[in-house]
C-alpha positions in Angstrom: -17.8 -7.5 41.8 -15.9 -4.8 39.8 -12.1 -5.8 39.2 -9.5 -2.6 40.0 -6.4 -5.3 38.8 -4.6 -3.2 36.1 -2.4 -5.4 33.4 1.3 -4.1 32.6 2.3 -5.7 28.9 4.7 -5.0 26.9 6.8 -6.8 24.0 10.5 -6.8 23.8 10.5 -7.7 19.8 8.9 -10.9 18.8 8.2 -11.5 23.2 6.2 -10.4 25.6 5.5 -10.6 29.1 2.7 -9.9 31.4 3.1 -8.4 34.8 -0.2 -8.4 37.0 0.0 -5.4 39.5 -2.8 -6.1 42.3 -3.6 -2.5 42.9 -6.6 -3.9 45.3 -7.9 -7.1 46.5 -10.9 -8.5 44.5 -10.8 -9.9 40.9 -13.2 -10.2 38.5 -16.5 -12.9 39.6 -16.0 -14.8 36.0 -19.4 -16.2 37.0 -20.7 -12.8 37.1 -18.3 -11.6 33.9 -17.7 -14.7 32.0 -16.4 -12.5 29.2 -13.0 -11.7 31.2 -12.9 -15.3 31.0 -9.6 -15.7 28.0 -10.1 -19.0 27.9 -13.4 -18.6 25.8 -13.4 -18.3 22.5 -13.8 -14.7 21.6 -17.2 -15.1 20.1 -18.6 -16.6 23.4 -16.9 -13.4 24.9 -18.6 -11.2 22.8 -22.2 -12.8 23.1 -21.4 -12.9 26.9 -21.0 -8.6 26.7 -22.9 -7.7 24.3 -26.3 -8.0 25.9 -25.3 -5.5 28.7 -25.1 -2.3 26.8 -27.6 0.1 26.5 -27.8 2.4 24.0 -25.9 4.9 25.4 -23.0 3.0 25.8 -23.4 0.9 22.2 -23.3 4.6 20.8 -19.7 4.8 22.8 -18.1 1.8 21.3 -19.0 2.8 17.4 -17.4 5.9 17.9 -13.7 6.7 17.2 -12.6 10.2 17.9 -9.4 11.6 16.6 -8.5 13.2 19.4 -4.8 13.7 20.5 -6.0 15.2 24.2 -6.2 13.0 26.9 -8.1 14.8 29.0 -10.6 15.7 26.4 -11.4 11.7 25.8 -11.5 11.0 29.5 -13.9 14.3 30.2 -16.0 12.6 27.3 -15.6 8.7 27.9 -14.4 8.0 31.3 -18.3 6.9 32.3 -19.1 4.5 29.3 -15.7 3.6 27.5 -15.2 4.4 24.1 -14.7 2.6 20.8 -11.1 3.7 19.3 -9.2 6.2 19.2 -5.9 7.9 17.9 -3.1 6.6 18.8 -1.1 8.9 21.8 1.7 8.7 23.6 2.0 5.7 26.1 1.6 7.7 29.1 -1.8 9.0 28.0 -3.0 5.8 26.4 -2.3 4.5 30.3 -4.1 7.8 31.7 -7.3 7.2 29.4 -7.0 3.2 30.0 -7.2 3.8 33.9 -9.7 6.1 33.7 -12.5 4.2 31.3 -11.6 0.7 33.4 -12.2 2.4 36.5 -15.2 4.5 35.8 -17.3 2.7 33.4 -20.0 0.0 34.0 -18.3 -2.6 32.2 -14.2 -1.3 32.0 -14.4 -2.3 28.2 -10.8 -0.8 27.4 -10.3 1.5 24.2 -8.6 0.6 21.0 -6.0 2.6 19.6 -5.5 2.8 16.1 -2.2 4.2 14.3 -1.8 4.9 10.3 1.4 2.3 9.4 1.8 2.1 5.8 5.3 2.3 6.0 6.4 2.5 10.0 4.7 1.6 13.3 4.6 4.6 15.0 7.1 7.9 15.9 10.8 7.2 16.4 10.3 3.9 14.7 11.8 2.6 11.9 10.8 4.2 8.5 10.8 1.6 5.5 10.0 3.1 1.8 6.7 4.5 0.7 4.4 1.8 -0.3 4.7 2.7 -3.9 8.5 1.9 -3.5 8.0 -1.2 -1.7 5.7 -2.2 -4.8 8.9 -1.8 -6.9 10.6 -4.5 -5.1 8.7 -7.4 -6.2 9.7 -8.9 -3.3 6.9 -11.0 -1.6 9.2 -12.4 1.3 10.7 -9.0 1.9 7.3 -7.1 2.3 6.6 -10.2 5.1 9.7 -8.7 7.1 8.5 -5.6 6.9 5.3 -5.5 7.9 6.3 -8.0 10.8 8.6 -5.2 11.8 5.6 -2.7 11.4 3.2 -4.7 13.7 5.9 -4.9 16.6 7.0 -1.5 16.6 3.1 -0.3 16.5 2.5 -2.2 19.3 5.2 -1.3 20.7 3.8 1.9 20.9 0.2 1.4 22.5 -1.6 0.7 19.1 -3.4 -2.2 18.3 -4.9 -1.4 15.2 -2.2 -0.3 11.8 -4.1 1.3 9.2 -2.9 -0.6 6.7 -1.9 -2.1 3.9 -3.3 0.3 1.4 -4.4 -1.9 -1.6 -6.1 0.7 -3.7 -5.4 0.2 -7.6 -4.7 3.9 -8.0 -4.2 3.8 -12.1 -4.1 7.3 -12.9 -1.1 9.5 -11.6 -2.5 12.2 -11.2 -3.7 11.2 -8.4 -1.9 12.7 -5.3 -2.2 9.4 -3.2 -1.0 7.5 -5.9 2.5 7.0 -3.9 0.5 5.0 -1.1 -0.7 2.3 -3.6 1.7 -0.6 -3.9 0.8 -1.0 -7.7 -2.6 -0.7 -9.9 -1.9 -4.4 -11.3 -5.1 -6.2 -9.7 -3.0 -9.3 -9.1 0.4 -8.0 -8.3 -1.6 -6.1 -5.5 -3.4 -9.2 -4.9 0.1 -10.9 -3.9 1.2 -8.3 -2.1 -2.2 -8.1 0.0 -1.0 -11.5 1.4 2.5 -11.1 2.7 1.4 -7.3 4.7 -1.4 -9.1 6.3 0.6 -12.3 7.7 3.4 -9.9 8.7 0.6 -7.4 10.5 -1.5 -10.2 11.9 0.6 -13.5 12.3 1.6 -16.2 9.8 -1.6 -18.2 11.0 -4.0 -15.6 9.3 -7.3 -17.2 11.0 -10.5 -14.6 11.2 -12.0 -11.7 13.2 -12.4 -14.1 16.3 -8.7 -15.4 16.3 -6.4 -14.1 18.8 -4.0 -12.4 18.0 -0.4 -13.6 18.5 1.4 -11.3 20.5 2.9 -8.7 19.5 0.8 -8.3 15.8 -2.1 -5.8 14.9 -5.3 -5.7 13.4 -4.9 -5.1 9.4 -7.2 -2.5 8.9 -6.7 -2.3 4.6 -7.3 1.2 2.8 -10.0 2.0 1.4 -12.9 -0.3 0.5 -13.5 -0.3 -2.5 -12.4 1.1 -5.9 -10.5 4.0 -4.3 -7.2 5.5 -6.9 -10.2 4.5 -9.8 -12.3 7.9 -9.5 -12.8 9.9 -12.5 -10.3 12.7 -13.4 -7.8 11.7 -10.9 -9.2 13.7 -8.6 -8.9 12.5 -4.3 -13.2 12.7 -4.0 -13.9 11.0 -8.0 -16.2 8.9 -8.6 -15.7 5.5 -9.3 -17.2 4.7 -13.0 -17.3 1.0 -13.8 -19.4 -1.6 -14.6 -20.1 -4.0 -11.7 -17.1 -6.7 -14.0 -14.6 -4.7 -13.7 -15.7 -4.4 -9.8 -14.7 -7.4 -9.3 -12.1 -8.5 -11.4 -10.4 -5.5 -11.3 -10.7 -3.6 -7.7 -12.4 -6.5 -6.0 -9.1 -8.7 -6.8 -7.1 -7.3 -3.4 -9.8 -7.2 -1.3 -10.6 -11.3 -2.0 -7.3 -12.0 -0.9 -7.2 -9.8 2.0 -10.3 -11.7 3.3 -9.2 -14.8 2.5 -6.0 -14.5 4.1 -7.8 -13.4 7.5 -7.5 -9.6 7.0 -9.7 -8.1 10.3 -10.9 -4.7 9.3 -11.4 -2.5 6.2 -11.7 1.4 5.8 -14.8 2.3 3.3 -13.9 4.3 0.6 -14.3 8.3 0.0 -16.3 8.0 -3.2 -19.3 5.7 -4.7 -19.5 1.9 -6.1 -22.3 1.4 -8.6 -23.6 4.8 -7.9 -24.1 4.1 -3.9 -21.7 6.1 -1.4 -19.1 3.2 0.2 -20.1 4.7 3.3 -23.6 3.5 2.8 -23.2 0.9 0.5 -25.1 -2.4 2.1 -24.1 -4.3 -1.1 -20.8 -4.0 -1.3 -20.0 -4.3 2.3 -22.4 -6.5 3.8 -23.4 -8.8 1.0 -20.2 -8.5 -1.0 -17.8 -8.4 1.3 -18.4 -10.0 4.7 -20.6 -12.8 3.1 -19.6 -13.4 -0.4 -15.9 -12.8 0.2 -15.5 -14.4 3.6 -14.5 -10.8 5.7 -17.4 -12.0 8.3 -17.3 -10.1 11.5 -14.3 -7.7 10.5 -14.3 -4.1 11.9 -14.9 -1.4 9.7 -14.1 2.4 10.7 -14.8 5.3 8.3 -12.6 7.9 6.5 -12.3 10.8 7.8 -15.8 12.3 8.6 -17.6 10.6 5.7 -20.3 9.3 7.9 -21.3 13.0 7.7 -20.6 13.6 3.8 -23.6 11.3 3.3 -25.9 14.2 3.8 -23.0 15.7 1.3 -23.7 13.2 -0.9 -27.8 14.0 -0.7 -28.4 10.2 0.0 -29.1 11.5 3.9 -31.7 14.6 5.6 -29.5 15.1 8.3 -26.8 13.5 10.5 -29.3 11.1 12.3 -30.1 9.9 8.9 -26.3 9.3 8.1 -26.0 7.5 10.8 -28.7 5.2 10.4 -27.9 4.7 6.4 -24.1 4.2 7.7 -24.8 1.6 10.3 -26.8 -0.1 7.9 -24.7 0.0 5.0 -22.0 -2.3 7.3 -19.8 0.7 8.5 -19.5 -0.3 12.5 -17.3 3.3 13.6 -17.7 6.5 12.7 -13.7 8.1 12.5 -14.6 11.5 13.7 -12.0 14.3 12.7 -14.3 17.5 14.0 -17.4 16.0 12.6 -19.5 13.7 15.0 -22.3 11.5 13.4 -22.1 8.5 15.2 -23.4 10.5 18.6 -25.9 8.9 21.3 -28.0 11.8 20.2 -28.3 10.9 16.9 -28.3 7.3 16.8 -31.1 7.5 19.8 -33.5 9.4 17.3 -32.9 7.2 14.4 -34.2 4.3 16.8 -36.8 6.2 18.5 -38.0 7.3 14.7 -37.9 3.5 13.0 -34.7 4.9 10.9 -32.2 2.2 12.5 -33.1 -1.5 14.0 -31.4 -2.2 17.4 -30.2 -5.5 16.3 -28.1 -3.3 13.8 -26.2 -1.2 16.0 -25.7 -4.2 18.1 -23.7 -6.1 15.1 -21.5 -3.2 14.6 -20.6 -3.0 18.7 -20.2 -6.9 18.1 -17.4 -6.4 15.4 -16.2 -3.9 17.8 -15.7 -6.0 20.7 -14.5 -9.0 18.4 -11.4 -7.2 17.3 -10.8 -5.7 21.2 -11.1 -9.3 22.5 -9.2 -10.9 19.8 -6.7 -8.2 20.7 -5.8 -8.8 24.0 -6.7 -5.5 25.5 -9.2 -6.9 28.3 -6.3 -8.8 29.8 -3.6 -6.3 28.7 -5.0 -2.5 28.7 -2.0 -0.9 29.2 1.2 -0.4 27.5 5.0 -0.4 29.3 6.9 2.9 27.9 10.2 0.1 27.8 9.3 -0.8 24.7 9.9 2.7 23.2 13.5 1.8 24.2 13.6 -1.3 21.4 12.7 0.8 18.2 15.0 1.1 15.3 17.4 -1.7 16.1 19.9 -2.5 14.0 18.2 -5.4 11.9 15.3 -3.3 11.3 17.5 -0.2 10.0 19.4 -2.9 7.7 16.5 -4.0 6.9 15.0 -0.6 5.8 18.3 -0.2 3.6 17.7 -3.6 1.6 14.1 -2.2 1.0 15.4 1.1 -0.2 17.9 -0.8 -2.3 15.2 -3.2 -3.6 13.3 -0.5 -4.7 15.3 1.4 -6.6 14.4 1.3 -10.3 17.1 1.7 -12.7 15.5 3.7 -15.9 17.9 4.4 -18.3 22.0 3.5 -18.4 23.3 5.1 -21.5 26.8 3.6 -22.1 26.7 1.7 -18.6 27.4 5.2 -17.1 26.6 3.3 -14.0 27.6 1.6 -11.5 30.5 4.7 -10.9 33.9 3.9 -11.1 35.7 2.6 -8.0 38.6 5.4 -8.4 35.7 8.0 -8.6 37.0 11.7 -8.3 34.2 12.8 -6.0 35.5 16.4 -5.5 34.8 16.5 -9.2 31.4 15.4 -8.3 28.4 17.6 -8.4 25.4 17.4 -6.8 22.4 19.9 -7.8 18.8 19.7 -6.4 16.8 20.7 -3.4 15.7 17.4 -2.9 19.1 16.2 -2.1 19.7 17.8 1.0 15.7 17.8 2.5 15.2 14.7 4.3 11.0 15.2 4.3 11.0 14.0 1.0 12.0 10.4 1.4 9.2 9.4 3.4 5.4 9.8 3.1 4.9 10.7 6.6 7.2 14.1 6.5 10.3 15.4 8.1 12.6 12.5 9.3 13.3 14.8 13.0 9.3 14.8 13.9 9.5 10.9 13.6 12.9 9.9 15.5 14.5 8.4 12.9 17.8 8.7 11.1 18.9 11.2 9.0 20.2 10.0 5.5 20.7 13.3 3.5 21.6 12.5 0.2 24.4 15.4 0.3 25.7 15.0 3.9 25.1 11.5 5.6 26.6 9.1 3.1 28.5 11.3 0.3 31.6 12.7 0.6 31.9 16.2 2.4 33.8 17.6 -0.7 30.9 17.1 -3.2 29.9 20.2 -4.4 26.4 21.3 -4.0 23.9 23.8 -5.7 20.2 23.9 -5.0 18.9 24.9 -8.7 15.9 24.4 -8.4 12.9 23.7 -5.4 9.8 21.8 -6.3 7.6 24.3 -4.7 8.7 27.6 -6.0 8.9 28.9 -9.7 12.4 29.3 -12.0 14.8 31.0 -10.2 17.3 32.0 -13.4 19.8 33.0 -11.1 20.2 29.8 -9.3 19.6 27.7 -12.4 22.5 29.5 -13.8 24.5 28.6 -10.6 24.0 24.9 -10.8 24.6 24.8 -14.5 27.7 26.5 -14.5 28.5 24.1 -11.3 27.5 20.9 -13.5 29.3 22.3 -16.7 33.1 22.0 -14.5 32.4 18.6 -13.1 32.9 15.6 -13.9 29.6 14.2 -13.4 26.8 15.7 -12.0 23.8 13.7 -9.5 20.6 16.0 -10.3 17.6 15.0 -8.3 14.3 15.7 -9.4 10.6 14.9 -8.2 8.2 15.4 -6.4 7.8 16.8 -3.2 4.9 16.5 0.1 3.6 19.6 -0.8 2.8 18.1 -4.3 2.1 14.5 -4.1 0.0 13.5 -1.4 -3.8 13.1 -0.3 -5.4 15.9 -1.4 -2.3 17.2 -4.1 -3.5 16.2 -7.2 -2.4 17.4 -10.3 -3.4 18.3 -13.8 -0.2 17.3 -15.4 3.0 14.9 -14.7 5.6 17.6 -15.4 8.2 18.1 -12.7 6.5 21.1 -10.4 8.6 24.3 -9.5 11.5 25.1 -11.6 12.8 21.7 -12.1 11.8 21.3 -15.5 13.6 24.7 -16.9 16.2 23.3 -14.8 16.8 20.1 -16.3 16.2 22.0 -19.8 19.2 24.3 -18.8 22.0 21.4 -18.3 20.8 19.1 -21.0 21.1 22.5 -23.6 24.6 23.2 -21.5 25.5 19.2 -22.4 26.9 18.5 -18.9 28.3 15.6 -19.0 27.8 12.5 -17.2 24.0 13.3 -15.8 22.7 11.3 -14.2 19.0 11.6 -13.0 18.0 10.7 -9.3 14.0 10.7 -9.3 12.5 11.2 -6.0 8.8 11.4 -5.1 6.0 9.6 -6.1 3.9 9.2 -8.9 5.6 9.1 -12.8 7.0 12.5 -14.3 7.3 13.9 -17.8 10.5 15.2 -19.2 9.3 18.1 -21.3 7.9 17.8 -24.9 8.2 14.7 -26.4 10.1 13.6 -23.1 13.2 14.6 -25.3 14.9 15.7 -22.1 16.0 12.3 -21.0 18.0 12.6 -24.4 20.1 14.4 -22.8 20.8 12.5 -19.2 23.3 9.4 -18.9 21.6 7.6 -16.2 17.9 7.9 -14.7 17.4 5.9 -11.3 14.1 6.3 -9.7 14.1 5.9 -6.0 10.7 7.0 -4.6 10.5 8.3 -1.4 13.1 5.1 -0.6 12.4 5.8 3.6 14.9 6.3 6.7 18.0 4.7 4.8 17.5 6.9 1.6 21.3 7.8 1.4 22.8 4.6 2.3 21.0 2.7 0.2 21.7 5.2 -2.7 25.5 5.2 -2.1 25.1 1.6 -2.8 23.6 1.5 -5.9 25.7 4.5 -7.4 29.0 2.6 -6.2 27.9 -1.0 -7.3 27.8 -2.1 -3.8 24.2 -3.4 -4.6 23.2 -4.0 -8.6 19.5 -2.5 -8.7 16.5 -5.1 -8.7 13.6 -2.5 -8.9 10.8 -3.1 -11.3 8.1 -0.3 -12.1 5.1 -1.1 -10.1 2.9 1.1 -12.7 3.4 1.8 -16.3 5.0 5.1 -16.8 2.7 7.0 -19.7 4.4 9.3 -22.0 2.2 12.9 -21.4 -0.5 13.4 -19.3 -3.6 13.0 -22.1 -2.2 9.3 -22.0 -3.8 8.4 -19.1 -6.4 5.6 -18.8 -4.8 4.2 -21.7 -3.6 1.5 -18.8 -1.2 1.6 -16.0 -1.2 -2.3 -16.2 -1.3 -4.5 -19.2 -4.9 -6.2 -17.0 -6.4 -2.4 -17.8 -5.5 -1.9 -21.0 -8.5 -2.4 -23.4 -8.4 -4.4 -26.6 -8.9 -1.1 -29.0 -5.6 -2.1 -31.1 -5.1 -3.6 -34.3 -3.9 -7.4 -34.3 -2.5 -9.2 -37.0 -4.8 -12.2 -38.1 -1.8 -15.0 -38.4 -0.5 -14.0 -34.8 -3.7 -14.8 -33.6 -2.6 -18.7 -33.2 -3.1 -20.3 -29.5 0.9 -20.2 -29.4 1.4 -17.0 -30.3 -1.9 -14.7 -30.0 -0.3 -11.3 -28.8 0.1 -9.2 -31.9 -1.4 -6.0 -29.7 -0.7 -3.1 -31.9 -0.7 0.0 -30.0 -3.5 2.8 -31.3 -2.0 6.5 -32.3 -2.9 9.7 -30.6 -3.0 12.5 -33.9 -1.3 15.9 -33.5 1.0 14.2 -30.9 4.2 14.1 -31.0 4.4 11.2 -28.6 2.5 9.2 -31.5 1.1 5.9 -30.1 -0.3 5.3 -26.8 2.3 2.8 -25.5 4.3 4.1 -22.7 7.6 5.6 -21.7 8.7 3.1 -19.4 6.3 -0.4 -19.3 4.6 -2.1 -16.7 7.2 -4.7 -14.8 10.2 -2.8 -16.7 13.8 -2.0 -14.7 17.4 -2.6 -16.1 20.1 -4.2 -13.9 24.2 -3.6 -14.1 24.2 -7.5 -15.5 22.3 -9.2 -17.9 19.4 -11.6 -17.8 18.0 -14.6 -19.8 15.1 -16.7 -19.3 14.9 -20.0 -21.3 13.8 -23.6 -21.6 9.8 -23.4 -20.3 7.9 -26.0 -19.2 4.1 -25.7 -19.2 2.5 -28.6 -17.4 -0.7 -29.6 -17.8 -3.8 -28.5 -15.9 -4.0 -31.0 -12.6 -7.6 -31.2 -12.4 -7.2 -32.0 -8.8 -4.9 -28.9 -7.5 -6.3 -26.8 -9.9 -3.1 -25.5 -10.2 -0.6 -25.4 -13.9 2.9 -26.0 -12.8 5.4 -23.7 -14.9 9.0 -24.1 -14.8 11.8 -22.5 -16.6 15.6 -21.8 -16.3 17.1 -17.8 -15.2 20.9 -17.2 -15.9 22.6 -14.2 -15.4 24.9 -14.0 -18.5 26.7 -11.0 -17.2 30.0 -10.2 -15.3 28.1 -9.1 -11.7 25.9 -10.4 -9.2 22.6 -9.3 -8.9 18.4 -10.2 -8.7 16.0 -10.5 -11.6 12.3 -10.7 -11.1 10.5 -13.0 -13.5 7.0 -11.9 -14.4 4.4 -14.7 -15.8 1.5 -13.6 -17.6 -0.9 -15.3 -19.2 -3.4 -14.4 -22.5 -6.6 -16.0 -22.2 -8.2 -18.0 -24.9 -10.1 -16.5 -27.9 -14.1 -17.1 -27.9 -14.5 -15.7 -24.0 -18.6 -14.5 -24.1 -16.9 -11.2 -22.8 -13.3 -8.9 -23.4 -10.7 -10.4 -21.4 -7.6 -8.3 -20.9 -5.1 -8.1 -23.5 -3.3 -10.2 -21.3 -2.6 -10.5 -17.3 0.0 -10.8 -14.6 -0.4 -14.0 -12.7 2.9 -15.2 -10.7 6.2 -13.3 -10.2 9.7 -14.7 -8.6 12.8 -12.6 -8.1 16.1 -14.8 -7.9 19.8 -13.4 -7.1 21.8 -15.2 -8.9 26.3 -14.8 -9.1 27.8 -13.8 -12.7 27.1 -16.4 -14.9 25.0 -18.9 -12.3 21.8 -20.6 -13.3 19.0 -21.5 -11.9 15.2 -23.5 -12.1 12.5 -21.6 -11.3 8.7 -23.4 -10.6 5.5 -21.4 -10.1 2.4 -22.8 -9.5 -0.9 -20.9 -11.3 -3.8 -21.2 -9.0 -7.5 -21.8 -10.4 -8.1 -18.5 -8.6 -5.9 -16.8 -10.5 -6.9 -17.1 -13.7 -10.5 -16.8 -13.3 -12.7 -13.9 -14.0 -16.0 -13.5 -13.3 -19.0 -15.9 -15.0 -21.2 -14.2 -18.0 -23.7 -14.2 -15.2 -21.9 -11.8 -12.4 -22.8 -14.7 -9.7 -19.2 -16.6 -9.5 -15.5 -16.5 -10.2 -15.2 -19.1 -13.1 -12.3 -20.2 -15.7 -12.9 -20.1 -19.1 -12.2 -23.6 -21.3 -9.7 -23.1 -23.9 -6.3 -23.1 -24.5 -4.2 -20.3 -22.5 -0.8 -19.3 -23.4 1.7 -18.8 -21.0 4.0 -15.7 -21.1 7.8 -15.2 -19.1 9.7 -12.3 -19.1 11.8 -9.4 -17.3 8.9 -7.2 -17.6 5.4 -6.8 -19.7 6.7 -6.4 -22.8 9.7 -8.5 -22.7 8.6 -12.3 -23.1 11.3 -14.1 -23.1 9.6 -17.7 -23.6 6.3 -18.6 -24.1 3.8 -22.1 -24.3 0.6 -23.1 -23.3 -2.2 -24.9 -21.4 -5.4 -26.3 -21.9 -8.6 -25.5 -19.6 -11.8 -28.2 -20.2 -13.0 -29.1 -23.2 -11.4 -26.9 -26.0 -14.2 -25.0 -28.3 
């Protein structure tokens, strides 16, 4: 008999309580409905329920309406249930669930998803955007952040987090550049492990493993190759060989599958000339079978199943539904266009375009997610969980993340930190981006999120700091506004100039054809430099690298440059601590910073920099094979194609030295190499330093290998004068690249050079090890 038992549950931080409210007599008959027995493994419960569903019920489970109206969902799906929907208020979630559980034949609860890139839900803690988190180079910090995001996502009612974004955005013209952690495949793979474990729990398991309390399904975005599209365009196709696809774009996804990632969203574009929403080879053969994604859930991007018709690979909506389901897309995220409808799916079945078993496989993945998430036991959400959002511990974590993500790019004459006796009454603050908190977060104004607003020119900075807008990133230059700001700055002892991208110039579908400071900001900076404003400190806000006039000469008139990205809710306090020296900046660039938009494509990271330079023969030795010289652009004042700021670059208020490196022989039993070296704080202030371990592949490989590639990182906090010995492990997986026949990941025999430094262009110690027989 059908039960009318409702389960209310909540999670108060890391603990949870289950309260059963028996609304009528009777309970589930486990002999008739064995899938309700939570003592059984997930796979057994799925196998028991799946054959019961008819085609209409199966079709409902592969739908993911992006609806914000509970009554609409109830009217459409109360008698059938539905697969997944966009997060609503807790009252509406419970309203929908009650209707579905009490009216549908099998009482399958609805799953709820939420964008959780750098925050759990509305009213929760807002951490720095992913690109900013990428500049922390701190994997344990990301683990803590995504643990917090999971708790708050679940408290608000969602069991699926659309996170992490592990796209490799290697073109800063991309509006979504800010959503990625790094363009480097190895760094993103490292981050992927810790974000997934934070979201899903320290015991990764797989899609058929029950999630721990307070955890969510990590649904990574976007599988795969998104961010490498042509022209820096959101819809640009990925033009890459299968070798590049496997060695570069698949590397983070290999780690995602390895550590138990349970969900993925296919990317908009084509990979190997096949749309990812109909790519059986990449999704089913490579991702599910070869990489081990298995029964994980895939949810389309908005309306992208229907876009198969636009790609001209599908004749109509029914054909598109069939091709997407066969291509491994389990659910259709419907944002106004509905393709996985009962009508379309039944037509595909009747015409032979689709097999019933293919549809059932997709629903198997949906049910696996629902059982593993505990939705059958706990379909309702307790609103009391909302009372514990954004607690003091998470606010402190957000501030720490904002501080560690700040990158000091220039500090001429040690202009920063500011002296303890700084006269704030004689300090000017200029730039619209200093005043509007909307620009500190990917998800928009803090007022809509309910998080504390920390604008730069009010909350933490002394109220007597003089302020002038100067220029707006969204509007052309206003000479009067610029002149007013320049006059204020000329009369001040120092000026904090806030420039960069707004949420209207950097974001989804906000791709650009140049990297100049948008709006009137370049003119504002030009006038500031021409007027010789004293002690000009530039604070860069936004989600992509920018350029600074012809040949970037405007930087010559700036004392210090801080990149803060979009630092989240603790923007004001974090910057205050950095400027005043309470916190020593330790962020490092997660991508190379090109000199000119014309240099885009010359390599966002060392891994992606082609070996086209001139080499000096006497430098190509096993111990020192790194003699790379950049090629030049003709008629370009920027000259060679080297970056303005290198990957991994970032300054500190103190200095560090790396020395005394030992590289142990390759251990054939463990498949690892141990590298040890000392890091010493040689300056007068405490601080943290990121050391970066790179390898250079042996000479003589049958295919061209990267210039050099990152394999491991470490971040150490040291008091002034202190030293520590760092030990890192290089694994077989770190070394492996795709074999010549494209059938496996292999390690080339020969001598590997090991370089350790504080950026990709600051090798301080070198060594080498041998793998296999030396040719």
